[in-house]
Phi, psi and omega in degrees: 000097181292165181277147176284170178299321180295319179294322176297320179296320178297314180296320180296319179294323178298317178295316181296317184279327177089356177209151179296318182298311180296320179295319180298317180295318181290318183282319189243002182056026180200147177287345182290348178283000182301323182295327178295316180296316180298321179296319179294320179296318178298319179296317179295320178298313179300320179297316180295324177295314179298324180285345181089006179291320179246130180237165175097010179249000000 
């Protein structure tokens, strides 16, 4: 299950900002968007595990 364009944008912003808090403020203008970012990170992690990129989980 690949990531949508919006999910990719969230991950890219997280990498650019360096923290979940800063990315949430920039993307959603609120710190309350952190749960959305965490959900996308979990989805990306599961995808990488299924692909075999990350092992040991």
